[in-house]
N, C-alpha and C positions, 0 to 999 in steps of 0.2 A: 092358648098360651104359648104354644110352640112357635106360632107365627110371630108373636110379639118378641120372643127371644131371638128369632132369626133377624128381625129388623134391628133389634138392639145390637146384636153382634155385627151386623152389616154397617150400622152407623159408627160403631166404635172402630171398625176396620177402616172406614173411610177417614175418620178423624185422625187415626194413627198414621195413615198413609200421607195425609196432608202435613202432619207434624214431621214425618220423616223427610218429606220434600222440602219443607221450610228449613229444617236442620241442615239438609244437604246444601241448600242455597247459602246458608250462613257459612258452612265449612268451605264451600267453593270460593266465597268472596272474602275470606278472612284477611287477605292481603290487598283487597281492592280499596283504593283511596276513596274516602267519602262514604263508604258503605256503612249503613247502620244495621245492627242486628235486627232481624225480623222475628216476630213472635206470633204463632198461631193461637188466637184466643178461642179456647174450646169452652162451650157452655152446654148445660144439660138441656135435652129436648123436652118440650112440654109433656107433663105426665098425662096419662089417660085414666079417667075415673071409672071405677066399677062399683057394684053394690058392696063389695067387701073392702073397697079402698082404691087408691091410685097406684098404677104401675108405670114406671118410667118407660120412655120411648128411646132411650139411648142418649147419644151425644151428637153434637154438631159443632162445626167450626163457624164462629160468628164473624170473624174478620182476621186478617193478617196485618199486623201493625209493625211499625218500626219502634225500637226501643230508643226514642229520640227525646233529648232534653233541650228545649228551645232556649232556656236561660244560658246553659253552657255553650250552645252554639253561638249565641249573641256575644258572650264573653270572649270566645275564641276569635270571632270576627273583629271585635274592638281591639283586642290585644294584637291581632295580626296586623291591623291597620297601623297601630302605633309602632310596632316592631319594624314594619316595612319602611316607614318614614325615617326612623332613626338609622336603619341600615343604609338606605339610599343616601342620606345626608352624610353619614360617616364615610362611605365609600368614595364620595366626591371630595371631601375636605382633607382626607388623610394624605393623599399625594401632594396637595398644596402645602400642607403643614410641613411635610418632609422637605419640600423644595425651598420654601422661604427660610426655614430654620437651618439649612445646610451651612455649617461653619466654613465650608470651602468654596461654595458656589453661590451663596446668597448675596444680597445687596451689602450687608455689613462688611464682609471681607473686601468687596470691591471699593467701598468707601475708605476703608483703612489703607488699602493699597494706593489709592489716588492721593490721599492727603499725605501719605508717607513720601510719595514722589514730589509733592510740593515742598515738604520739609527738606528733602534732598536738594531741590532746586534753590531753596533759600540759602543753602551753604555754598552753592556754586551757580549763582544767577547768570553768569556770562558763559557757562559751559554748555555747548550745543547738545551734548549727550544728555545732560540733566534736563534740558528743555524738551528734548524728544521723549525722554522717559515720562515726564509729566504729561505730555500730550497723549502718549500711549496709555497712561493710566486713566486719562479722561475718556478716551475711546473705549477702554475696557468697562468703565463705569456705565457709559451709555449703552454698550452692548448688553450688560447685565440687566439694566432696566428694561430694555426692549425684549430681551429673551424672556424675562419674567412675565411681561405683558403678553407675549405670544402664547405662553403656557396658559395664562388666565383666559385669553381669547379662545383658545382651543377648548378649554373647560366650558366656556359659555356656549360654544357651538355644540359640544357634547350634551349639555343640558337641553338645548333646543331639540336635538335629535331624539333624546330619550323622552321628552315631553310628547313628541309626535308618536313614538312607539307606544307610550302608555295610553294615549288617546285612542289609538287603533285597537289596543287590547281591550280597553273599556267598552268600545263600541261593539266589538265582536262578542264579548261576554253579555252585553245588554241585549243584543239581537238573539243570542242563544237562549237567554233567560226568558225573553218574551215568547219565544217559540215553545219552550218547556212549559211556561205558564198556560199557554193554550192547550198543549198536549195533556196537561194535568186536568184541566177542566173537562176535556173530552174523556179522559180516563175515568174520572169520577162518574160521569154520566153513563159510560158504557158498562160499568160494573156495579150498578145499583148503589152508587155513592161510596164504593169501597176505595180505600187509598191506593193509588198507583205508586207503590213504594220506590221503585227504581227511579221514576221521574222525580219524586220528592228528593231523593238522594242527589240526583243530578242538579236539581235546583239549588240545594244547599251548597254543593260544590261550586257552582257559579257565583253564589253570594260570597263565599269565602275567597274565590279568585278576585272578585271585585274589591274585596276588603284589602287585598294586597296592593291594589292600584290606588285606591282612594277611600276616604271614609264613606261608609254607606249606612243608611237607615232603612230598615225593612218594616213595612206596614201591611199586615195581612188584610185581605179583603175577600171574603168568601174562601174559595179554594185557591185563590191566586195571591201573589205577592206584588205589592207596589214598592219600588226601590227608589230611594232618594239619595243623592250624593251631596257631599260638601255641606253647605248650610241650608239645604232644602230644595235643590234643583231636582225635579222629577226625571229620573232616567228611564225607568220602566214602569209603565202603568198597565197592569194586566198583560195583554198580549201585544201591547204597543211599546216600541223602544224609541226613545228620542236619541238624537245623535250629537256627539261632541265633535268639535273640529279645532284646528289650530289656526290662529290669526296673528298677524304681526302686531306687536304691542303699539297702541296708539300714542304712548308716551316715549317709547324707546324702540325704534325700528330694528334694533339688533336682537331684540328678544321676541320669543314666541309666547303668546298667551293662549289660554283655552277658551273657546266660545261654545255656547249652547244653542243648538238648532231645534226649534219647535215650530211646527206649522209653517215651515218655510222661512222663518225669521231667525237670524243668527245674532246672538247677543253675547258679548264677551263676559267672562266670569272673572271677578277679581281673584288674585292669588289667595287672599285671606279667606275666600269662600270655598276653597278646595283643600282643607287640611287632611292629614292622614295619608297613609299608603305611600307607595313609591313616588307618586305624583306630588304629594305634599312635601316629601323630602327634597325633591328637585326644586320646588319653589322656595322652600325654607333655605336651602343652600344658596340659591342665587341671590335672594333678598338679604339674608342675614349674614352671609359670609363672602360670597364671590364679589359682589359689587362693593361692599366696604373694604375688602382687601385691595381691589383694584383702585379704589379712590384713595386709600391710605398711601399706597405705593406711588400713585400719581402725585399726591400732595408733597411727598418727600422729593420727588423728581423736580417738581415745579419750583419749590422753595430753594432747593439746592442749586439748580441751574440759575435761578434769578439772582440769588445771593452772590454766586461766583461771577455772574455777568456784571452785576453792579460794582463789585470790588475790582474786577479786571478793567472796567471802564474808567476807574479812578486811578489806574496805574499808568506806567510808561514802559514801553518795550525797549529792548536793547537797541533798536534803531532810532530811538528818540521820539517815536510817535506815541500818541495817547492810545491806551488799550481800547479794545472793542469787545462786544459780547462774544463769548466763547460758545454758547449753546443756543439752539433753537428751543423755544419753550412751547409746550402743548397749550392749546387754547381750550376754554370750557366747551363742553358738549351741550348744545342747545337743540331741543326737540319740541316743536309745536305739536300739540295734540292733533291727531289726524281728524278728530271730530270737530275741530274749531270751525266756526263759520266766518271769522274775520281773517284778514290777510296780514296781520302784524308780523314784522320781522324783528326779533329781539336780538340785541347785541349784548353779550356778557363778556366783559374784559377784566382780567385780573390786574388791578391797579395797586394792590398792597399784598404781595405774596406772603408776607409774614403773618397776615391776618386770616388767610383762607383756612377753611376746615375741609375735612374729608366727607362732609355731608352733601346730600342732594337738596335741591331747592325747586320751587315752582312759583311762577308768576301767574296770578289769576285775576280775572276782571269780572265784576258782578253787574256791570252796567253803570256803576257810580264810582266805585273805588277799585284801585289796584291793590293787590296784597301779595307780598313776597313771604313765602312760608318755607321754613326748614322742614322738608318732608321726612328727613331721617329722625328728627326729634319731635316732629309734629308741633313746631313752635312758630307762631306768627312773628316775623321779624320786622315787618313794616307794612303800613297801610297808608295810601295817599290817593288824592283825587286826580292828580295829573303829574306827569314826570317833570321835575324841576328843570328850568332852563340851564342851570349849572348843576352838575352832579352833586348831590348832597349826602353827607355821611348820615347813615341811619334812615335815609329815605330810599334812595336808589343806589346807595353804596352800602352793601351788606357783606360783612365778613370778607373784606378785601376785594370784592367783585363789584364792578360798576355796571348797572343795568340801564340800557337805553333802548328806546324803540327807534330803530334805524329807518323804518318805513312802515306804511300800512297802519292799520288800527285793529284793536281787539274788540270783539263783540261780547256782549254779556254771556257768561258761561265758558268763555275761552280760557285755556290754560297752556302754559309753556313750561316744560321741564328743563332744568339746568343742572348739570353735573360739572362743577368747576374743575375737578381734578381727574375725571374719568380718562381723559386723554393725556394725562401728565407723563406717564411712562412711555407710551407709544410716540408721543410728540417730542421727546427729548432727543436731540442729535447735535453733533458738533458742526459749527458753522465753518470752521477751518481746522485743518490738521497741521498747519504750519507750526514748526517748533518755536518760532519767534512770536506766536500769537499771545502767549502768556505774558502779561505786563508785570514783570517782577519789581520794577522800580517805582518810586513815588515821583510824580511830575514836578514836585517843588523841592528846593534845597535851601538851606539856611547857612549863612556864613557870618562869622564875626570879623569885623575890620581888623586887619593885622596890627594897626596902631593902637588898638584898645589897651588900656592899662589896668582895668578892673578884672574881676573874676567872674563876670557874667557869662553864662553859658546858655545858648539857645538850642532847643531840641531840633532835630532834623525836620520836623513838621509833617503834617498829613493833610489830606484834602477830604472834603465831604461831598455828598451827592449834589450834582449840579455844577461841579467844577469844570471849567474850560481853561485852556492855556492862556486865554486873555485875562483871567483873574490874577495871574502871576506876572503879567507883563503890562507895563514896565515893572521892574522889581521894586519892592517896598523896602525903604531904609528906615529903620526905627532908631531914634537917637535918645539916649538917656541924659536927663538933666538933673544933676545932683541937688541943686538948690530947691527944686520942687519935688525931688524924688519921684520923677515921672518919665513917661515915654511919650514921644510924639513922632509924627511922620506917617501915620496910617493913611491909606488911600482916601482921598477926599470924596465925600458922599457915601462912603461905606458905613455899614452898621458894625460896630466893634463890640463883641461880647467878651467881657473879661471875667474869668472865674478864679477866685482866690479863696482858699480855705472853705471850699464848698459853696460859696456864695457867688452868684453870677450878676453882673451889672452890664447893662446895654447902653452903649453910646451911639445913638442913632444919628445918621447923616453927618458923619465926622467932617469937621471943618479944619482947614490947614492951621497948624500951630496949636491945636487943642492938646493940653497935657492930660495924660491918663495916669493916675497914680500907679506906682510900681510896688508890687509885693513879691518877694522871692518865691519862686515856684508857681507863679501865676500862669494861666494859659490865656491866649488871645485868639479869638476867631474872627475872621473878616474875609470877604470875597471867597467864601467856601474853602478857606484854608485855616488850619489851626496850628499854632506854634506855642511853645512854652519857654519861659525864661527863668533862670535861677541864678543864685550867686549874688555877688555885689558888684554891679557895674560902676565904673568910674565916670566922672562928668565928661560928657562928650563922646563916650563909647557908643558905637553904632553896630547894628545887626541888620543883615540883608535877607529878605525873603523873596526868592525869585524862581525862575524856571530851573529845572534840573538839567544841567548840561553834561552830566557824566553818569548816565543811567546804566552803564555796562556792569558795574559791580554792586549796584544798589539792590537790596533785597527787601526793602521796607514793605512794598505792596504784596509781595508773595507771602511774607510773614502774616500779613493781615488776612490773606486768602486762606492760609493754612489754619489760622485761628478760628475760622468759621466752623470747623468740625466740632468744637466744644462750646460754641456760642449758642445761646437760646434764641435762635432765629425763627422758630416755628411757633404756631399757636399763640400769637401776640406776645412773643418773647418769653414763653414759659417752657420751651422744650427745644432740644437739639435734634438734628437729623437722625442720629442713631437712637436717641431716646424715643422718638415717635415710631421709628421702624421697629425697635425692640418691643415697644408696647403692643404694636400690631401683631408681631410674632407671638408674644405671650398670649394675646387674646385668641389667636387661631389655635395655639397649642392647648389652651384651657378648653376651648370649644370641642376640639378633637377628643381630648381626654374625657370630658363630660359625656360626649356622645358614646364613647366606648363603654363607659360605666352604665349609662342609661340603657344602651343597647343590650348589654349583658343582662340587666334586670328584666327588660322587656322579653328577651329570648327565654329567660327562665320562667317568666309568667306564662308565656305562650306554651312552653313545654309542659308546664304544670297543668294548665287548662286543657291542653290536648290529651294529656295522660288521664285526667279526670273524666273527660268526655269518652275516651276510649274504654275506660274501666266500666262505664255504664252502657255505652252504645256500641262499643266495638265487639268483635266476635271473640268469645272465649272458647278456644278449641277443647279444653278439658270439659267445660260445661256442656258443650255441644255433643261431645262423645257420650256423656252421661245421658243427655236427652235422647240421643240416637238409640242407646241401649234400652232406655225406658219405652220409647215408642215401639221398638222392636218387640219387646215383651208384651206390650198392649196389643200389638198387631197379632202376635202368635196366640195370645189368649182369646182375642176376638175370633180368630179363625177356629180355635177349638170350640168356642161357644156356638159358632155357626154350624160346625160339624155335629155337635150334640143336638142342636135344634133340628137339623136336617134328619138325623137318625130318629129322633122322637116323632117327627112328622111322618117318616116312612113307616114307623110302627103303627101309628094311627091309621094310615092308609091301609095297611095290611089287615088290621082288625075289621075295618069297614068291608074289605073284600071278603073276609071269611064269613061275615054275616050274609 
């Protein structure tokens, strides 16, 4: 019996010693990141039977496990992935929001300043100082667009750089995870299938680190973890790690994409297949904010520059010459997919600036039909079997852009991406900085014959797109005939459109002597000129429409240019420059605000999940202190038991010797 007591005491002593060591390990790692509290699982040793019953054989430690909750760990990883994505996105869009909304440095104040200078020029059209101020305002406007584009380009480069960094981090974590997986397998085998807790903690930390970079899915297989990223790409399979790399986007060479390398084959992964984590935030920012912002600003620049060019070309400078374009306009960005097998060269030309959108498009060919798709809204805009000989609205003229194959041919499966406004801001520049480049005057003038006796008054007149000086030369003399209450003298062969009381009537191919009925307040358009006549002319009264020979003090065209600020010149005549820009600023501001709110929520969820996990798996120093005291008492008691058993055994030996 004494021998049994000695063994029992010894087993208890050993169990207590292991408990003390485990507790000490917990206390030492109380502040170690990723450490899970370890617990020594003590069980009763098998009892030994005797004729009088069973006597216990003491205690033994069955295993040392982690106090680990896989469900909580999975929740933390998922929340970590969402939080990291929101944080990444928010950090990138916030400075852009501050930049475009700046009331002193954004596009809006530059627009106001430029159009104010045009207003000032309209009051002093012949004053050189006013002309110089207007040109200076135009240059400031161009500079602001280009500066904003530079900032956006820098942001795009930063995204590319961060994508490369994230890919490197993911690869490093994946390689370490594969090595730990292998070490865990060896560890189980070396310790009679007992868990190598330190390695398990290390593996969980690597999974959490990966969750910060991208969305991960963990599938246990035996003692190892298989890890998948995004929408199912296998990153780690047991002790084998696959590799990610960065490649130039096949549709936009300015962007970096992520590619997946397995068995020596590299395959690009679409952005939508890599949600979550910092990497997902980078892609979401680039696709959902950066490119739309760049396109929206480019749209404003293109329509603004085109509208000012068109109006200036309809004016006359102080030197008497017709006005010319003031701005160089950015052209659409066209990128043939790098995987195309055909050699088609697509030409995309903005032919109706007012109809363009800030969306991106793609031309694809399936071997039978061409399809133009708005890739921003995923809307098919046109499908046709062959490009028309003459550009056709709705076929190869889509949203103000004309698409033509300038050379080569597309093969089945080929695609070409088109961003009509991506280069709008960067491509805007002044053609000339000459103070006299702004055509303030109108190129035509009207006069009433000095011998007129009636009260008829003709408006100064204006011109429309397509006007040339030849349209006003020789001058047109319109004569009123009282007997027929009509006007005659329009250019022979012209089409005269008369609008009276909101009703328009066309007199095609005008012939000499044809009388056109007169109505007070009517307007008459011919040869790309429009004039109005009101009052009561007398019989024989005449009015002349001809070249403007005194443009020095004329401000009619600059007034029309200034009026462009409040005209609905964008989005098919539904919005102004400032309206489109303000809407974009509001969208960015709302996105930034939403990200801040969602980010706060995700952070709170992550904090809560982490606190819950720590409450279960983290080290509680108070509890460990209690455990330590308890193990110490057990240790001392077992020592006392061993001492008593030893003394009893010595007594037995002494009795035997006495006999």
